[in-house]
C-alpha positions as CSV (number, residue, x, y, z in Angstrom):
1,X,20.6,-24.1,14.7
2,X,20.6,-27.4,12.8
3,X,18.6,-26.0,9.9
4,X,20.9,-23.0,9.6
5,X,23.9,-25.3,9.6
6,X,22.4,-27.5,6.9
7,X,21.6,-24.5,4.6
8,X,25.1,-23.1,5.2
9,X,26.6,-26.4,4.1
10,X,24.5,-26.4,1.0
11,X,25.7,-22.9,0.1
12,X,29.3,-23.8,0.5
13,X,29.0,-26.9,-1.6
14,X,26.8,-25.3,-4.4
15,X,27.7,-21.7,-5.3
16,X,24.7,-21.4,-7.5
17,X,22.3,-22.0,-4.5
18,X,23.0,-18.5,-3.2
19,X,21.9,-16.9,-6.5
20,X,18.8,-19.1,-6.6
21,X,18.0,-18.0,-3.0
22,X,18.2,-14.3,-4.1
23,X,15.8,-15.0,-7.0
24,X,13.3,-16.6,-4.7
25,X,13.4,-13.7,-2.2
26,X,13.0,-11.2,-5.1
27,X,10.0,-13.2,-6.4
28,X,8.5,-13.1,-2.9
29,X,8.9,-9.3,-2.7
30,X,7.4,-9.0,-6.2
31,X,4.3,-11.0,-5.2
32,X,3.9,-9.0,-2.0
33,X,4.0,-5.7,-3.9
34,X,1.6,-7.0,-6.5
35,X,-1.0,-7.9,-3.8
36,X,-0.5,-4.6,-2.1
37,X,-1.2,-2.7,-5.3
38,X,-4.3,-4.9,-6.0
39,X,-5.7,-4.3,-2.6
40,X,-5.0,-0.5,-2.9
41,X,-6.9,-0.5,-6.3
42,X,-9.8,-2.3,-4.7
43,X,-9.9,0.1,-1.7
44,X,-9.8,3.1,-4.1
45,X,-12.7,1.7,-6.2
46,X,-14.8,1.1,-3.1
47,X,-14.0,4.6,-1.8
48,X,-14.8,6.1,-5.2
49,X,-18.2,4.4,-5.2
50,X,-17.9,2.5,-8.4
């Protein structure tokens, strides 16, 4: 609860913090998809017998 309250206070004080938070979450999603695609390519190569 205390951590949530602290982050809520930061957001109210700094309006730009929210947009930065969105960018960080988008970056995390991008990294996740990138690794998923890489693993899929590796699996396909192993299955193909290359």
